[in-house]
N, C-alpha and C positions, 0 to 999 in steps of 0.2 A: 504494500500500500504506500503510495507516494502522497504525502500530506496527512497531517494529524489534526485537522481543524474540527470545528464543532460538529459538522455533519457526520464525522466518523465515531463520535463518542457513543451514541445510542442508535442512530438511524441505520448505519451501515457496518462499521467495524465489527461489532459483536456478531453480526449476521454471518460473516465469513467463518466464525468459530462455531456457530450453532448449526449451520447448514450441514446436511449429511454429506459425507465424503469430502469435506472441506476443512481447511485450517488457515489461520492468518499467521504466516511464517515470518514476515519481516515488515517493518515500517520505516519510512524515511521522512525526515523533515530537515529543512536547511539549518534549523536550529537543533543541533545534536542533543541538547539537554531536553528539549521538548519531545524529541523522538524517544529518548531514554525514559522519560516520565510516562509517556503513553504506553510503551512496551511493558514497563513494570506494572502499571495499573491494570492493564488488560491481559497480562500473561502471554505476551508475544515473545517468542524466543530470540529474535534478532532486531536490532535497530541500527540506523546509520544516518549520516547527514549527506551521503553521496548517492545520488539517484542512479548513477552508472553501476555502482556496486550492487544495489538492489536489483536492478533490471537484469544483470548478468549473473546473479546468484544461481547456482545450479539447483538449489532446493526451491526456487521460486518458479512455479509453473505458469502463472498468469499475474498480471499487474493491474491494480485498481488505482486510477489517477483521481485523487480526491483534493484537487487544488482549485483555485479560482480559474476561470475560463481562459485567461490570456496565455497560459502555458500548456493548455491541453494539446494544442496542435503539435508542439515540439516533442512533448513527452510521448504522444501516440506514435510519432515517427520513430522515436528511439526504441520503444517497446516492440513495434512491428518488425523493425530491422533486426531485432534480437530473436525474432521468430516466436514470440509469445503472445497469446491472446491478451486483449486489453479491454478493460471496463473503465469508462470515463464518466465523471460527474456531468450533470446538466447545468446550464445549457452546454451543448456539445463543444462549441467553440465561439470565437468572437464574431464570426460571420459565416455565411453559407459557403463561400469558396473554401474556407479552411475545412469545413465539414467534407466537402468533395475531396480535398487533398487527403484527409485522414482515411476516408473510405478507400481511396485509390491505393495508398501505401499498404493498408492491411490486406486488400485483395491481392496485390502483387506478392505479398509475403505469405499469403495463404493462411492468415490467422483471423479469427473472428474479432469483430469490434462491437461492443455493447455499450449502451448509454443508460444512465441511471434514471430513466423514466419509470419508476417502480410502481406507479399506479396501474400499469398494465398487468401486474401480478397480484395486487391486493384484493382480498375478498370483497370489500365494499364495491370496488369498481368493476370486478368481474360479475358481481350480482347485477349491476346496472346493465352491463352488456348482455347478460343472459335474459333479463326482463325485456329488453328491446328485441332480441332475437326471437323470443317467444310471442311477440306481437301484443304485449300487454296494453300498449297505447296505440296499437294499429301501425300504420306506416308513418315513419318520422317525416315531418314536413319542415321543421325549423328548429334552430337552437339559438338561445339568447344567454350570453355570459355577462354577469355583473360582478365586478370586484372593486371595492373602494375601501380605503382605510386611511387613518391619519398618519402623518409623518411625526414620529415621536422622538427622533434622535436629538440629543443635546448639541446644538450648533456650536457650542464652545469646545467640543471635542472633535478629533479627526473624523472625517466622513467614513462610513463603512465602504468597503471595496465594492459592494453591490451597486453603488450609485456613481462609480467612477468608470466611465465608458472604456477607457484604455485597459482596464482590468476585466470588467464584466461584459463588455460589448454593448452596454446600454445601462439601464437602471433596473428598478425592481420588476419591470415588465419582463425583461430577459430572464430574471431569476424565478419569477412566480408564474407569469403568463404562459411560459413555455409548458408547464405541467398540464394546464387545461387544454391548450391547443394540441399537445401530443395525445392526450387521452381522447379528444374528439377524433383525431386521426385513427386511433385504435378502434373507436366505435364505428365510424362511418367511412373510413378510407381516406385517401389523399384529398386535399383541398385543391380545386382546379383554378379558381379565380379568387383574388383577394385585393382589397384596397383599404387604405388606412389613413388616419390622421394622428399626428403626434404633437404634443405641446409640453413646454416646461412652464407650468402656470405659477407654481410657488416660488420658482427660482432659488431654491434652497440648496441645490447641488447641480453639478454640470449635466446630468442625464435628464432624459424626459421624465415627467411625473404623471402624464396622462396620455393614454393611447386608446383610440377607438378604431374599430375595423368592421368590415363586412366581408363575407366570403361565401363561396359556393363549393360544395364537394362534387366530386366527379359523378356521383349518383343523383345530383340535382338538389340535395338538401341545402337550404339557405341558412346562413348564420350571421349574427351580429354580436359585437362585444364592446365592453367599456371597462377599462382599467384606470383607476385614479388612486394615486398614492399620496395625495395631499388633501384629503377630504375629512369632513367632520365625523362621518359615520362609517362603521365597519360593516361591509356587506360582502358576502361570498355565496354566490348563487348561480347555478346553471339550470336553465329551463329547457327541457326537450319536449317539443310539442308534436303530437301525432294526430292521426285522423280519428282516434277514439279515446284520447286521453293525454295526460301530461306527466312527465317525471321531473322532479326537482331535487337537486342535491348540491352540496358544497364541495369545492375542490380541495379545501384544506381543513375544514372543520370535522368534528367527530359526531355531528348531529345525524339524525335519521334521514333516510331517503323518503320522499313523499311521492306517492303515485295516485293520481286521480284518473280513473277510467270508468267505463260503463259498469264496472263491478263495484263502484264506490271509491272511497278514499282509503288508502292503505299507507301505513308508516312502517318502515323496516329499519331496524338499528343493527349495524354490524360493526363490531369493534375492530380497530387496527391491531396487528401484532405489535409487541413492544419494540421490535427492531424492524421498522417498516420496509427496509430494503431486503430483508431476508428471503421473502418469497421469490423476488427477482433473482437474487444471488443463487438460490437453489435451482432456478431454471437454467442459469448459466452453467452451473456444475453438472446438471443433468445433460445439457447439450454436449459438454466436453466428454461425458461418458456415453454418448450415443443414445441418450434416452429423452428425446424431445428437442425442442428449440426454444430459446429465449425470445420472448415477444418484443423486446426493445433492442434493435440493432442500429448500426450506424446509418443505414439507409432511411429508416423511419425517422430517426432523430434529425437527419439532414432535411427532410421535408418540413419538419417543424421550424428549423432554422430559416428555411426559405420563406415561410409564411411570416415569421416575425420580422425578418428583414424587409419584406415588402410592406408590411404595416408601418414600420418606422421610417422607411424611405419615402412613402407616399407614391411609390411607383408600382402600379398594379400589375399582376400577372394573371 
């Protein structure tokens, strides 16, 4: 594992240790003391401040890149050239072209590339997919995404890297909006057309704080979305509207799913596992052992990157 940041403490790192036929063998951080601290707290055998040492360690079979996006491209190149499978955090890279490069180098090296869009393997979101496939709300006609929240960071302190475009590729939209857009791709397939508008309304940091977009999937389903990260109210809602009902859920909350159909109103509560990336990690391990396929790979993640880039650039495709 390259990077020992917050995402690795509960969401992902322990998942490698708890998944069947998997272990976390070594961790790397540029700050060697932080790598040592993480390894000792989590029971990891090896730690280092040298990424090259970790990548070429004979006891490391695959590498998880858990760093901010600005170094994903280079690390993926290094891991692929070492002939090892690679799992990279989301968003996949700073821009769509970097995603294409990463897919190309992994394809040439003959190694799989996976991306941490773990909703594709979580029970809550698999239930949503199953309900739609069973036709509970009929044929899907449209999707509406609403996500707003206040900006609570103390402006007297250094800005988080997630709102520094040179590190994150954009702002909170890149970090959070990607999860919802990727899950919609998982539900309905690729987006064929997209157009967007972007604004920095609060001017509290260099990146955008408001993004709106409209899009159409290849199957004709239409969608609209609004993300605002400098708002008074917290909202997290996705409405999927069909010919016989509507399904509503949150992308990030733990609240119940709500389904309104011809059979009445239904609420379904499904808890997340403690380590939310573990189901996706298990799917990667299974794929390496010839027992299935991970649902989140470099090609699907690149499609999400393309959609986000189009929304932020205002150049439709």
